C-alpha positions as CSV (number, residue, x, y, z in Angstrom):
1,X,-25.8,6.8,-38.8
2,X,-22.4,5.3,-39.6
3,X,-20.7,8.4,-39.8
4,X,-21.9,9.8,-36.5
5,X,-20.9,6.5,-34.6
6,X,-17.3,6.9,-36.1
7,X,-17.4,10.7,-35.0
8,X,-18.4,9.5,-31.8
9,X,-15.7,7.1,-31.3
10,X,-13.3,9.5,-32.6
11,X,-14.2,12.0,-29.9
12,X,-13.9,9.5,-27.2
13,X,-10.5,8.3,-28.5
14,X,-9.1,11.9,-28.4
15,X,-10.6,12.5,-25.2
16,X,-8.7,9.4,-23.8
17,X,-5.6,10.6,-25.7
18,X,-5.9,13.8,-23.8
19,X,-6.5,12.3,-20.4
20,X,-3.4,10.1,-20.9
21,X,-1.4,13.4,-21.5
22,X,-2.6,15.2,-18.4
23,X,0.0,15.1,-15.6
24,X,-0.7,12.7,-13.0
25,X,-0.7,14.5,-9.4
26,X,0.9,11.4,-7.4
27,X,2.4,13.7,-4.7
28,X,-0.9,15.4,-4.1
29,X,-2.6,11.9,-3.8
30,X,0.3,10.8,-1.1
31,X,-0.6,13.9,0.8
32,X,-4.3,13.2,0.6
33,X,-3.6,9.6,1.8
34,X,-1.0,10.2,4.4
35,X,-3.1,10.1,7.4
36,X,-5.4,7.5,5.9
37,X,-3.3,4.4,4.7
38,X,-0.3,2.5,6.4
39,X,3.0,3.5,5.1
40,X,3.6,-0.2,4.4
41,X,7.1,-1.6,4.8
42,X,9.8,-2.2,2.1
43,X,11.4,-5.5,3.4
44,X,14.3,-7.1,2.4
45,X,13.8,-11.0,2.2
46,X,16.7,-13.2,3.0
47,X,15.1,-16.4,1.7
48,X,14.1,-15.0,-1.8
49,X,17.4,-13.4,-1.9
50,X,19.6,-16.3,-1.4
51,X,17.3,-18.7,-3.5
52,X,17.4,-16.1,-6.6
53,X,21.0,-14.8,-6.1
54,X,20.0,-11.3,-5.9
55,X,18.7,-8.6,-3.5
56,X,14.8,-9.2,-3.1
57,X,12.8,-6.6,-1.1
58,X,8.9,-7.0,-0.7
59,X,6.6,-4.1,-0.6
60,X,4.2,-5.3,2.0
61,X,0.8,-4.2,0.7
62,X,-0.6,-7.2,2.3
63,X,-0.1,-5.1,5.8
64,X,-2.3,-2.5,4.6
65,X,-5.4,-1.5,6.7
66,X,-7.5,-3.3,4.6
67,X,-5.1,-5.7,3.7
68,X,-4.5,-4.4,0.1
69,X,-3.5,-1.5,-2.0
70,X,-7.1,-1.0,-3.1
71,X,-8.0,1.6,-0.3
72,X,-5.4,4.1,-2.1
73,X,-7.2,4.5,-5.2
74,X,-10.8,4.4,-3.7
75,X,-10.1,7.2,-1.0
76,X,-8.1,9.4,-3.4
77,X,-11.0,9.5,-5.8
78,X,-13.6,9.8,-3.3
79,X,-12.1,12.4,-1.4
80,X,-11.4,14.5,-4.5
81,X,-15.1,14.7,-5.3
82,X,-16.9,17.9,-4.7
83,X,-18.6,17.9,-1.0
84,X,-22.1,18.3,-2.5
85,X,-21.4,15.6,-5.0
86,X,-19.8,13.1,-2.2
87,X,-23.0,13.7,-0.2
88,X,-25.2,12.3,-2.7
89,X,-23.6,8.9,-2.2
90,X,-21.3,6.6,-3.9
91,X,-21.6,3.1,-5.5
92,X,-19.2,0.4,-6.4
93,X,-19.2,-3.4,-7.9
94,X,-16.9,-5.4,-6.4
95,X,-16.5,-9.0,-4.9
96,X,-13.2,-8.5,-3.3
97,X,-10.6,-6.0,-2.4
98,X,-11.9,-2.8,-4.1
99,X,-15.2,-3.3,-2.2
100,X,-13.4,-3.2,1.1
101,X,-11.2,-0.1,0.2
102,X,-14.4,1.5,-0.8
103,X,-16.2,0.7,2.4
104,X,-13.3,2.0,4.6
105,X,-13.3,5.1,2.6
106,X,-17.1,5.5,3.0
107,X,-16.6,5.4,6.7
108,X,-13.8,7.8,7.0
109,X,-15.5,10.2,4.7
110,X,-18.8,9.9,6.4
111,X,-20.6,9.2,3.1
112,X,-23.3,6.6,2.1
113,X,-22.0,3.8,-0.1
114,X,-23.8,1.0,-1.8
115,X,-21.8,-2.2,-2.6
116,X,-23.1,-4.4,-5.3
117,X,-21.6,-7.9,-5.2
118,X,-22.7,-11.2,-6.9
119,X,-24.9,-13.4,-5.1
120,X,-22.1,-16.2,-5.1
121,X,-19.7,-14.0,-3.1
122,X,-18.2,-15.8,-0.2
123,X,-19.8,-14.6,3.1
124,X,-16.4,-13.8,4.5
125,X,-15.9,-11.2,1.9
126,X,-19.2,-9.7,2.6
127,X,-18.6,-9.7,6.2
128,X,-15.3,-8.0,5.9
129,X,-16.9,-5.4,3.7
130,X,-19.7,-4.8,6.2
131,X,-17.0,-4.6,9.1
132,X,-14.8,-1.8,7.2
133,X,-17.8,0.2,6.4
134,X,-20.0,-0.1,9.4
135,X,-23.1,1.6,9.1
136,X,-22.2,3.7,6.1
137,X,-22.2,0.9,3.7
138,X,-25.1,-1.1,2.2
139,X,-24.6,-4.2,0.5
140,X,-26.6,-5.4,-2.5
141,X,-26.2,-9.0,-3.7
142,X,-27.2,-9.2,-7.3
143,X,-26.5,-11.5,-10.3
144,X,-24.5,-14.7,-10.8
145,X,-21.5,-13.0,-12.3
146,X,-19.4,-9.8,-11.4
147,X,-20.5,-8.7,-14.9
148,X,-24.3,-9.2,-14.0
149,X,-23.5,-7.4,-10.8
150,X,-21.6,-4.2,-12.5
151,X,-24.4,-3.7,-14.8
152,X,-26.9,-3.6,-12.2
153,X,-24.4,-1.3,-10.2
154,X,-24.2,1.3,-12.7
155,X,-28.0,1.4,-13.4
156,X,-28.8,2.0,-9.8
157,X,-26.1,4.7,-9.8
158,X,-27.6,6.7,-12.6
159,X,-31.3,6.1,-11.2
160,X,-30.2,7.6,-7.9
161,X,-27.9,10.5,-8.8
162,X,-25.1,8.9,-7.2
163,X,-21.4,8.6,-8.3
164,X,-19.9,5.3,-9.5
165,X,-16.2,4.5,-8.1
166,X,-14.6,2.3,-10.5
167,X,-12.1,-0.4,-9.6
168,X,-9.3,0.9,-12.0
169,X,-10.2,2.8,-15.0
170,X,-10.0,6.6,-13.8
171,X,-7.3,9.0,-13.2
172,X,-7.9,9.6,-9.7
173,X,-8.0,5.8,-9.0
174,X,-4.6,5.4,-10.9
175,X,-3.3,8.4,-8.8
176,X,-4.2,6.9,-5.6
177,X,-2.6,3.3,-6.5
178,X,0.6,5.2,-7.9
179,X,1.3,6.2,-4.3
180,X,2.7,2.6,-3.8
181,X,5.4,3.8,-6.2
182,X,5.9,7.1,-4.4
183,X,6.6,5.2,-1.1
184,X,9.0,2.5,-2.8
185,X,11.2,5.4,-4.0
186,X,11.3,7.2,-1.0
187,X,12.0,4.2,1.0
188,X,14.5,3.0,-1.4
189,X,16.4,6.4,-0.8
190,X,16.4,5.7,2.9
191,X,17.8,2.2,2.4
192,X,20.5,3.7,0.1
193,X,21.4,6.2,2.9
194,X,21.5,3.3,5.4
195,X,23.9,1.2,3.0
196,X,22.0,-0.7,0.5
197,X,24.2,-1.1,-2.6
198,X,23.4,0.6,-6.0
199,X,20.1,1.6,-7.4
200,X,17.0,-0.4,-7.8
201,X,17.0,-2.6,-11.2
202,X,13.8,-4.3,-11.4
203,X,10.0,-3.8,-10.3
204,X,7.5,-6.7,-10.5
205,X,3.8,-5.5,-10.4
206,X,0.6,-7.8,-10.3
207,X,-1.7,-6.7,-13.1
208,X,-5.6,-6.8,-13.0
209,X,-7.3,-4.0,-14.7
210,X,-4.2,-2.2,-14.7
211,X,-4.7,0.6,-11.8
212,X,-1.7,-0.4,-9.8
213,X,0.6,-1.1,-12.7
214,X,-0.5,1.8,-14.8
215,X,0.1,4.3,-11.6
216,X,3.1,2.7,-10.2
217,X,4.7,2.4,-13.8
218,X,3.7,6.1,-14.5
219,X,5.7,7.3,-11.6
220,X,8.8,5.1,-12.0
221,X,9.1,6.1,-15.8
222,X,9.0,9.8,-14.7
223,X,11.2,9.6,-11.7
224,X,13.5,6.4,-11.9
225,X,13.3,5.4,-15.7
226,X,16.1,3.0,-15.7
227,X,14.1,0.5,-13.6
228,X,12.6,-2.4,-15.7
229,X,8.8,-2.9,-14.9
230,X,7.6,-6.5,-15.5
231,X,3.7,-6.8,-15.3
232,X,2.5,-10.3,-13.9
233,X,-1.0,-11.7,-14.6
234,X,-2.4,-15.4,-13.8
235,X,-2.3,-17.5,-17.0
236,X,-6.0,-18.2,-16.7
237,X,-7.1,-14.5,-17.3
238,X,-4.3,-12.8,-19.7
239,X,-6.4,-9.6,-20.3
240,X,-3.5,-7.3,-20.4
241,X,-1.1,-9.7,-22.1
242,X,-3.7,-10.3,-24.8
243,X,-4.3,-6.4,-25.2
244,X,-0.7,-5.7,-25.5
245,X,-0.6,-8.4,-28.2
246,X,-3.7,-7.0,-30.1
247,X,-2.6,-3.4,-29.6
248,X,-5.9,-2.6,-27.9
249,X,-8.1,-3.7,-25.0
250,X,-9.8,-7.2,-25.8
251,X,-12.8,-8.8,-24.0
252,X,-11.8,-12.6,-23.0
253,X,-14.7,-14.8,-23.5
254,X,-13.8,-17.2,-20.7
255,X,-11.4,-16.6,-17.6
256,X,-10.1,-18.9,-14.7
257,X,-11.3,-16.6,-11.6
258,X,-9.3,-18.3,-9.3
259,X,-6.6,-15.3,-8.9
260,X,-9.8,-13.4,-8.1
261,X,-7.5,-10.1,-7.3
262,X,-6.2,-10.1,-10.8
263,X,-8.7,-12.0,-13.0
264,X,-10.6,-9.5,-15.3
265,X,-12.0,-10.1,-18.7
266,X,-11.1,-6.7,-20.0
267,X,-8.6,-4.1,-18.8
268,X,-9.4,-0.3,-18.7
269,X,-8.9,1.8,-21.8
270,X,-7.0,4.5,-19.7
271,X,-4.9,2.0,-18.0
272,X,-4.0,-0.1,-21.0
273,X,-3.0,3.3,-22.9
274,X,-0.6,3.9,-20.1
275,X,0.7,0.5,-19.7
276,X,1.6,0.0,-23.0
277,X,4.2,2.7,-22.6
278,X,5.4,2.0,-19.1
279,X,5.6,-1.8,-18.8
280,X,8.8,-3.4,-20.1
281,X,7.4,-6.9,-20.1
282,X,4.2,-8.8,-19.6
283,X,4.5,-12.4,-18.3
284,X,1.8,-14.9,-17.3
285,X,2.0,-17.1,-14.0
286,X,0.3,-20.5,-14.0
287,X,-2.4,-20.6,-11.2
288,X,-0.6,-23.5,-9.8
289,X,2.5,-21.7,-9.3
290,X,1.0,-18.9,-7.5
291,X,-0.5,-21.5,-5.1
292,X,2.9,-22.9,-4.6
293,X,4.2,-19.5,-3.9
294,X,1.5,-18.9,-1.4
295,X,2.5,-22.1,0.6
296,X,6.1,-21.4,0.4
297,X,5.7,-17.7,2.0
298,X,3.6,-19.1,4.6
299,X,6.0,-22.2,5.5
300,X,9.2,-20.2,5.1
301,X,8.4,-16.6,6.0
302,X,5.0,-16.7,7.9
303,X,3.6,-14.4,5.4
304,X,-0.2,-14.9,4.2
305,X,-1.0,-13.6,0.9
306,X,-3.7,-13.9,-1.6
307,X,-3.2,-15.5,-5.0
308,X,-2.9,-12.1,-6.7
309,X,-0.3,-11.0,-4.0
310,X,1.8,-14.2,-4.8
311,X,2.3,-13.2,-8.6
312,X,5.2,-10.8,-8.4
313,X,7.0,-13.4,-6.3
314,X,6.0,-16.2,-8.3
315,X,7.8,-14.8,-11.1
316,X,11.3,-14.4,-10.0
317,X,12.2,-17.8,-10.9
318,X,11.3,-17.3,-14.4
319,X,13.6,-14.2,-14.5
320,X,16.6,-15.8,-12.9
321,X,19.2,-15.1,-15.1
322,X,18.2,-11.3,-15.6
323,X,17.9,-10.6,-12.0
324,X,21.1,-12.5,-10.7
325,X,23.0,-10.0,-8.6
326,X,20.3,-7.2,-9.2
327,X,18.2,-5.2,-6.5
328,X,14.6,-6.2,-7.1
329,X,11.2,-5.1,-5.5
330,X,8.0,-7.2,-5.7
331,X,4.8,-5.8,-4.8
332,X,2.9,-8.0,-2.6
333,X,-0.5,-6.5,-3.2
334,X,-2.9,-8.3,-0.9
335,X,-3.5,-10.8,1.8
336,X,-7.5,-11.2,1.6
337,X,-7.4,-15.0,1.4
338,X,-10.3,-17.1,2.8
339,X,-9.0,-19.9,4.9
340,X,-11.8,-22.1,3.2
341,X,-9.7,-22.0,-0.1
342,X,-6.7,-23.4,1.4
343,X,-7.5,-27.1,0.5
344,X,-8.0,-25.8,-3.2
345,X,-4.9,-23.9,-3.1
346,X,-3.0,-27.1,-1.8
347,X,-4.4,-29.2,-4.5
348,X,-3.4,-26.8,-7.3
349,X,0.0,-26.5,-6.0
350,X,0.4,-30.3,-5.9
351,X,-0.9,-30.6,-9.5
352,X,1.6,-27.8,-10.8
353,X,4.3,-29.6,-8.9
354,X,3.6,-32.8,-10.7
355,X,2.7,-34.5,-7.4
356,X,-1.0,-35.0,-7.7
357,X,-2.6,-37.0,-10.3
358,X,-6.2,-38.4,-11.2
359,X,-7.2,-41.5,-13.0
360,X,-10.1,-43.2,-14.2
361,X,-9.3,-47.0,-13.9
362,X,-11.2,-49.9,-15.1
363,X,-10.8,-52.5,-12.5
364,X,-11.7,-56.2,-13.4
365,X,-14.6,-57.2,-11.0
366,X,-13.0,-60.2,-9.2
367,X,-11.7,-60.3,-5.7
368,X,-8.0,-58.9,-5.1
369,X,-8.1,-56.6,-8.2
370,X,-7.5,-53.4,-5.9
371,X,-5.2,-55.4,-3.8
372,X,-2.8,-56.1,-6.7
373,X,-3.2,-52.5,-8.0
374,X,-1.9,-51.4,-4.4
375,X,0.8,-53.7,-4.0
376,X,2.3,-53.9,-7.5
377,X,1.6,-50.7,-9.3
378,X,1.9,-48.1,-6.5
379,X,5.4,-47.1,-5.5
380,X,6.6,-47.0,-1.7
381,X,5.9,-43.2,-1.3
382,X,2.9,-43.1,-3.5
383,X,-0.4,-42.4,-1.8
384,X,-3.9,-42.8,-2.7
385,X,-5.9,-39.6,-1.5
386,X,-9.2,-40.4,-3.2
387,X,-11.0,-43.5,-4.2
388,X,-14.5,-43.7,-5.7
389,X,-15.5,-46.9,-7.1
390,X,-18.7,-48.2,-8.6
391,X,-19.5,-51.9,-9.0
392,X,-21.5,-52.9,-11.9
393,X,-23.4,-56.1,-11.8
394,X,-22.9,-58.6,-14.5
395,X,-20.0,-56.6,-15.9
396,X,-16.5,-57.8,-16.2
397,X,-15.0,-54.5,-15.1
398,X,-16.0,-51.4,-13.1
399,X,-14.9,-47.8,-12.9
400,X,-12.9,-46.0,-10.3
401,X,-11.9,-42.7,-9.9
402,X,-8.4,-42.6,-8.1
403,X,-6.5,-39.5,-6.9
404,X,-2.6,-40.4,-6.3
405,X,-0.2,-38.2,-4.5
406,X,3.6,-38.5,-5.1
407,X,6.3,-37.8,-2.8
408,X,8.7,-36.9,-5.6
409,X,7.9,-35.7,-9.1
410,X,10.2,-38.2,-10.7
411,X,8.0,-41.0,-9.5
412,X,5.4,-40.3,-12.1
413,X,7.5,-42.0,-14.7
414,X,7.8,-45.0,-12.6
415,X,4.0,-45.2,-12.0
416,X,3.3,-44.7,-15.8
417,X,5.7,-47.8,-16.5
418,X,3.9,-50.0,-13.6
419,X,0.4,-49.2,-14.9
420,X,1.3,-50.2,-18.4
421,X,3.3,-53.3,-17.4
422,X,0.7,-54.5,-15.4
423,X,-2.1,-53.7,-18.2
424,X,-4.0,-51.4,-16.2
425,X,-6.9,-49.9,-18.3
426,X,-6.7,-46.3,-17.3
427,X,-7.4,-42.9,-18.4
428,X,-5.2,-39.8,-17.0
429,X,-7.8,-37.0,-16.1
430,X,-5.4,-34.4,-15.7
431,X,-4.7,-34.3,-19.4
432,X,-8.3,-33.6,-20.1
433,X,-9.4,-30.0,-18.9
434,X,-13.0,-30.5,-19.4
435,X,-13.2,-33.9,-17.8
436,X,-11.0,-32.7,-14.9
437,X,-13.4,-29.8,-14.3
438,X,-16.7,-32.2,-14.4
439,X,-15.0,-34.9,-11.9
440,X,-12.4,-33.0,-9.7
């Protein structure tokens, strides 16, 4: 039994290696998508270029028809299926951009599609998927997590003789996503003719399951190998980072799903086998930094991006010395950002910038205790943004949950000094991830 299992695994490994060696047909995919997707602009960004002392160009996939690049892979795979297979219907599991690209493709190809989404999927995403798919798409809300939903989708697919359209780990999906790279190099050629100086030096690419990075990376390493390709993942979901470190895909036990367009527990086997050869570096971005980038892009350039769409731009500061004076392209992967998330985005940004802090404070239960805290501990620019107090009868002190927002990061040191000098009994919640998760 063990020998048979090992033989099966070896055959699968050999099949995978053979698939990797197959030539990708990016140009054919580009022709297939020509009248389906927007040829999104490659825009020079003055603010980012001035800030980082280099030439920064944004590949605006946030302006795609479904507001992300995911349409490219879904349509390329579905339109490649034999007609009789396509007519039996297609299935996907997704709570976000893949579902919307899938739905739009179903409508364009006049084929029945079933989208499995977790029960907890925000109503906005369900409605967007319905809008893009119209009567061609049926949505099934199943399970509390994406993993439960994906299992149900594959069982349904097999039971009904339909075809499953994966989000990233398929050659045709990778070819479709790789057309982003085809467009970048074509557009760069036009810019060069128009007077842009020199060749492209750096390409920053967000990484989730690896479909975009493996596709674009493969195309660039074939047609512009001198370009350094940097992959970006959220710090709370480092699936590709850990896979590259281990030398094989690994399944993460827990992830922070906040950067939902790039938060996966495990990257694809095929995408990993490609990314390990085409990525020059893999870098992690704190979720709070992505949030700060979202707010900056909105305030400075009126660009609306989702958390995953901000990763490539958020990384620029970490490569400041390397990219100085260079030509840089950042892929802005999407803009499907529910407005209801903005308070959390602002909150995470403030915490990352060191401007928002939470404390449990044990106040003496006597008149004037809170007034003394406000008058003698808080600085002139400090603001209490949250206060929850529970008075306890016959107790000398009572706990209060306090959120304090600072105007300047340096004011934190002064606040701590004041709390200690006035003998405030406090515990800083920001320093304890588990307690922070329970209370904030």
